N, CA, C and O atoms as CSV, one atom per row, in Angstrom:
chain,resi,resn,atom,element,x,y,z
A,1,MET,N,N,-12.141,-1.296,31.468
A,1,MET,CA,C,-10.624,-1.138,31.777
A,1,MET,C,C,-10.551,0.288,32.110
A,1,MET,O,O,-11.207,1.120,31.484
A,2,SER,N,N,-9.777,0.590,33.071
A,2,SER,CA,C,-9.449,1.908,33.449
A,2,SER,C,C,-8.334,2.490,32.570
A,2,SER,O,O,-7.606,1.749,31.909
A,3,ALA,N,N,-8.211,3.777,32.570
A,3,ALA,CA,C,-7.261,4.432,31.636
A,3,ALA,C,C,-5.808,3.944,31.951
A,3,ALA,O,O,-4.962,3.919,31.057
A,4,ASP,N,N,-5.549,3.585,33.139
A,4,ASP,CA,C,-4.243,3.084,33.640
A,4,ASP,C,C,-3.865,1.718,32.882
A,4,ASP,O,O,-2.696,1.526,32.546
A,5,ASN,N,N,-4.775,0.862,32.644
A,5,ASN,CA,C,-4.568,-0.398,32.084
A,5,ASN,C,C,-4.820,-0.543,30.667
A,5,ASN,O,O,-4.692,-1.642,30.127
A,6,GLU,N,N,-5.199,0.582,29.969
A,6,GLU,CA,C,-5.372,0.659,28.509
A,6,GLU,C,C,-4.174,0.220,27.749
A,6,GLU,O,O,-3.077,0.563,28.189
A,7,VAL,N,N,-4.239,-0.512,26.638
A,7,VAL,CA,C,-3.268,-0.843,25.851
A,7,VAL,C,C,-3.548,-0.214,24.447
A,7,VAL,O,O,-4.669,-0.338,23.953
A,8,PHE,N,N,-2.613,0.419,23.834
A,8,PHE,CA,C,-2.823,1.042,22.540
A,8,PHE,C,C,-1.980,0.300,21.534
A,8,PHE,O,O,-0.761,0.235,21.692
A,9,ARG,N,N,-2.533,-0.214,20.592
A,9,ARG,CA,C,-1.989,-0.869,19.454
A,9,ARG,C,C,-1.800,0.008,18.165
A,9,ARG,O,O,-2.730,0.768,17.892
A,10,PRO,N,N,-0.729,-0.009,17.364
A,10,PRO,CA,C,-0.807,0.738,16.145
A,10,PRO,C,C,-1.756,0.100,15.091
A,10,PRO,O,O,-1.962,-1.114,15.077
A,11,VAL,N,N,-2.247,0.841,14.331
A,11,VAL,CA,C,-3.126,0.434,13.150
A,11,VAL,C,C,-2.435,0.709,11.891
A,11,VAL,O,O,-1.962,1.829,11.698
A,12,THR,N,N,-2.342,-0.176,11.060
A,12,THR,CA,C,-1.799,0.021,9.733
A,12,THR,C,C,-2.748,0.076,8.558
A,12,THR,O,O,-3.570,-0.840,8.531
A,13,ALA,N,N,-2.793,0.829,7.730
A,13,ALA,CA,C,-3.683,1.032,6.630
A,13,ALA,C,C,-2.976,1.132,5.401
A,13,ALA,O,O,-2.109,1.998,5.274
A,14,ALA,N,N,-3.277,0.265,4.392
A,14,ALA,CA,C,-2.565,0.375,3.194
A,14,ALA,C,C,-3.612,0.886,2.061
A,14,ALA,O,O,-4.762,0.447,2.021
A,15,ILE,N,N,-3.136,1.812,1.181
A,15,ILE,CA,C,-4.060,2.232,0.155
A,15,ILE,C,C,-3.362,2.038,-1.233
A,15,ILE,O,O,-2.227,2.454,-1.465
A,16,ASN,N,N,-4.086,1.416,-2.067
A,16,ASN,CA,C,-3.627,1.096,-3.363
A,16,ASN,C,C,-4.640,1.340,-4.448
A,16,ASN,O,O,-5.842,1.378,-4.187
A,17,GLY,N,N,-4.153,1.511,-5.698
A,17,GLY,CA,C,-4.951,1.780,-6.844
A,17,GLY,C,C,-4.254,2.125,-7.981
A,17,GLY,O,O,-3.025,2.190,-7.943
A,18,THR,N,N,-4.902,2.365,-9.038
A,18,THR,CA,C,-4.265,2.938,-10.186
A,18,THR,C,C,-3.910,4.390,-10.098
A,18,THR,O,O,-4.475,5.105,-9.270
A,19,HIS,N,N,-3.003,4.858,-10.910
A,19,HIS,CA,C,-2.745,6.257,-10.892
A,19,HIS,C,C,-3.808,7.172,-11.056
A,19,HIS,O,O,-4.831,6.821,-11.644
A,20,SER,N,N,-3.656,8.426,-10.551
A,20,SER,CA,C,-4.686,9.464,-10.628
A,20,SER,C,C,-5.955,9.098,-10.182
A,20,SER,O,O,-6.906,9.544,-10.824
A,21,THR,N,N,-6.205,8.290,-9.099
A,21,THR,CA,C,-7.429,7.943,-8.456
A,21,THR,C,C,-7.726,8.672,-7.169
A,21,THR,O,O,-8.822,8.490,-6.639
A,22,GLY,N,N,-6.864,9.463,-6.636
A,22,GLY,CA,C,-6.997,10.260,-5.441
A,22,GLY,C,C,-6.475,9.566,-4.187
A,22,GLY,O,O,-6.937,9.839,-3.079
A,23,LYS,N,N,-5.493,8.653,-4.372
A,23,LYS,CA,C,-4.966,7.942,-3.168
A,23,LYS,C,C,-4.233,8.933,-2.110
A,23,LYS,O,O,-4.406,8.943,-0.891
A,24,THR,N,N,-3.392,9.743,-2.858
A,24,THR,CA,C,-2.654,10.705,-2.017
A,24,THR,C,C,-3.564,11.633,-1.363
A,24,THR,O,O,-3.382,11.847,-0.164
A,25,THR,N,N,-4.437,12.166,-1.920
A,25,THR,CA,C,-5.324,13.100,-1.582
A,25,THR,C,C,-6.231,12.489,-0.275
A,25,THR,O,O,-6.378,13.064,0.803
A,26,PHE,N,N,-6.748,11.290,-0.624
A,26,PHE,CA,C,-7.389,10.567,0.440
A,26,PHE,C,C,-6.601,10.412,1.800
A,26,PHE,O,O,-7.020,10.798,2.892
A,27,ILE,N,N,-5.442,9.812,1.572
A,27,ILE,CA,C,-4.602,9.664,2.791
A,27,ILE,C,C,-4.176,10.850,3.500
A,27,ILE,O,O,-4.014,10.828,4.720
A,28,ASN,N,N,-3.977,11.941,2.762
A,28,ASN,CA,C,-3.519,13.155,3.371
A,28,ASN,C,C,-4.790,13.802,4.172
A,28,ASN,O,O,-4.606,14.391,5.237
A,29,GLU,N,N,-5.961,13.672,3.655
A,29,GLU,CA,C,-7.218,14.099,4.386
A,29,GLU,C,C,-7.515,13.113,5.567
A,29,GLU,O,O,-7.946,13.592,6.617
A,30,LEU,N,N,-7.339,11.950,5.471
A,30,LEU,CA,C,-7.462,11.058,6.572
A,30,LEU,C,C,-6.466,11.309,7.612
A,30,LEU,O,O,-6.858,11.279,8.778
A,31,ALA,N,N,-5.192,11.562,7.358
A,31,ALA,CA,C,-4.264,11.901,8.189
A,31,ALA,C,C,-4.486,13.263,8.974
A,31,ALA,O,O,-4.211,13.377,10.169
A,32,ASP,N,N,-4.990,14.247,8.224
A,32,ASP,CA,C,-5.402,15.415,8.745
A,32,ASP,C,C,-6.510,15.238,9.786
A,32,ASP,O,O,-6.388,15.765,10.891
A,33,LEU,N,N,-7.515,14.559,9.486
A,33,LEU,CA,C,-8.682,14.301,10.450
A,33,LEU,C,C,-8.286,13.500,11.664
A,33,LEU,O,O,-8.903,13.694,12.711
A,34,LEU,N,N,-7.312,12.617,11.615
A,34,LEU,CA,C,-6.899,11.903,12.626
A,34,LEU,C,C,-5.836,12.826,13.600
A,34,LEU,O,O,-5.849,12.757,14.829
A,35,ARG,N,N,-5.124,13.503,12.993
A,35,ARG,CA,C,-4.240,14.510,13.763
A,35,ARG,C,C,-5.144,15.532,14.542
A,35,ARG,O,O,-4.797,15.945,15.648
A,36,ARG,N,N,-6.242,15.906,13.975
A,36,ARG,CA,C,-7.154,16.905,14.628
A,36,ARG,C,C,-7.632,16.107,15.914
A,36,ARG,O,O,-7.923,16.763,16.914
A,37,ASP,N,N,-7.715,14.904,15.933
A,37,ASP,CA,C,-8.285,14.180,17.195
A,37,ASP,C,C,-7.137,13.819,18.085
A,37,ASP,O,O,-7.297,13.049,19.032
A,38,ARG,N,N,-5.973,14.365,17.796
A,38,ARG,CA,C,-4.641,14.065,18.485
A,38,ARG,C,C,-4.285,12.528,18.397
A,38,ARG,O,O,-3.864,11.912,19.376
A,39,ILE,N,N,-4.481,11.954,17.168
A,39,ILE,CA,C,-3.923,10.710,17.010
A,39,ILE,C,C,-2.666,10.793,16.135
A,39,ILE,O,O,-2.637,11.460,15.101
A,40,GLU,N,N,-1.667,10.108,16.585
A,40,GLU,CA,C,-0.339,10.146,15.953
A,40,GLU,C,C,-0.510,9.435,14.617
A,40,GLU,O,O,-1.145,8.382,14.565
A,41,VAL,N,N,0.047,9.991,13.519
A,41,VAL,CA,C,-0.114,9.438,12.198
A,41,VAL,C,C,1.425,9.422,11.594
A,41,VAL,O,O,2.205,10.339,11.848
A,42,ALA,N,N,1.716,8.511,10.931
A,42,ALA,CA,C,3.044,8.411,10.112
A,42,ALA,C,C,2.613,7.950,8.738
A,42,ALA,O,O,1.912,6.942,8.651
A,43,VAL,N,N,2.983,8.620,7.653
A,43,VAL,CA,C,2.612,8.288,6.319
A,43,VAL,C,C,3.965,7.750,5.664
A,43,VAL,O,O,4.997,8.421,5.657
A,44,VAL,N,N,3.869,6.604,5.172
A,44,VAL,CA,C,4.972,6.033,4.513
A,44,VAL,C,C,4.627,6.054,2.875
A,44,VAL,O,O,3.654,5.438,2.442
A,45,ALA,N,N,5.414,6.732,2.109
A,45,ALA,CA,C,4.952,6.850,0.611
A,45,ALA,C,C,6.098,6.083,-0.094
A,45,ALA,O,O,7.113,5.634,0.439
A,46,ASP,N,N,5.745,6.024,-1.367
A,46,ASP,CA,C,6.567,5.320,-2.444
A,46,ASP,C,C,7.189,4.090,-2.184
A,46,ASP,O,O,8.353,3.855,-2.509
A,47,LEU,N,N,6.359,3.198,-1.534
A,47,LEU,CA,C,6.666,1.705,-1.355
A,47,LEU,C,C,6.692,1.109,-2.604
A,47,LEU,O,O,7.558,0.266,-2.836
A,48,GLY,N,N,5.790,1.449,-3.535
A,48,GLY,CA,C,5.771,0.871,-4.901
A,48,GLY,C,C,7.110,1.055,-5.667
A,48,GLY,O,O,7.628,0.145,-6.313
A,49,ILE,N,N,7.578,2.177,-5.557
A,49,ILE,CA,C,8.816,2.452,-6.299
A,49,ILE,C,C,9.978,1.635,-5.638
A,49,ILE,O,O,10.842,1.091,-6.325
A,50,ASP,N,N,9.957,1.576,-4.286
A,50,ASP,CA,C,10.966,0.807,-3.666
A,50,ASP,C,C,10.870,-0.649,-4.111
A,50,ASP,O,O,11.917,-1.261,-4.324
A,51,ALA,N,N,9.620,-1.282,-4.275
A,51,ALA,CA,C,9.453,-2.534,-4.603
A,51,ALA,C,C,9.901,-2.774,-6.002
A,51,ALA,O,O,10.509,-3.811,-6.266
A,52,VAL,N,N,9.634,-1.859,-6.942
A,52,VAL,CA,C,10.121,-2.025,-8.256
A,52,VAL,C,C,11.688,-2.042,-8.438
A,52,VAL,O,O,12.296,-2.753,-9.238
A,53,GLU,N,N,12.223,-1.154,-7.577
A,53,GLU,CA,C,13.771,-0.951,-7.625
A,53,GLU,C,C,14.435,-2.279,-6.910
A,53,GLU,O,O,15.598,-2.618,-7.130
A,54,ALA,N,N,13.626,-2.922,-6.106
A,54,ALA,CA,C,14.035,-4.153,-5.447
A,54,ALA,C,C,13.914,-5.410,-6.439
A,54,ALA,O,O,14.424,-6.502,-6.187
A,55,GLY,N,N,13.222,-5.140,-7.523
A,55,GLY,CA,C,13.097,-6.211,-8.419
A,55,GLY,C,C,11.750,-6.991,-8.506
A,55,GLY,O,O,11.562,-7.962,-9.239
A,56,LEU,N,N,10.871,-6.453,-7.686
A,56,LEU,CA,C,9.533,-7.078,-7.579
A,56,LEU,C,C,8.745,-6.844,-8.974
A,56,LEU,O,O,8.839,-5.797,-9.616
A,57,PRO,N,N,8.016,-7.872,-9.330
A,57,PRO,CA,C,7.309,-7.645,-10.604
A,57,PRO,C,C,6.122,-6.532,-10.442
A,57,PRO,O,O,5.559,-6.321,-9.367
A,58,ARG,N,N,5.841,-5.894,-11.586
A,58,ARG,CA,C,4.698,-4.777,-11.625
A,58,ARG,C,C,3.580,-5.514,-12.277
A,58,ARG,O,O,3.846,-6.260,-13.220
A,59,ARG,N,N,2.465,-5.388,-11.900
A,59,ARG,CA,C,1.329,-5.841,-12.683
A,59,ARG,C,C,0.615,-4.872,-13.510
A,59,ARG,O,O,-0.351,-5.229,-14.184
């Protein structure tokens, strides 16, 4: 495919795990590396808090 016909699709990655395991550090370092390669990155945080406030059960 030539550059004119390329289709770019977003990629979504979810990181989960117990507290104090380096999730935030990992995602920030990953985002920095991707941005260095001029890849647009959006980080959405605190979805767990939003889920609990919406009444979803915690495990």
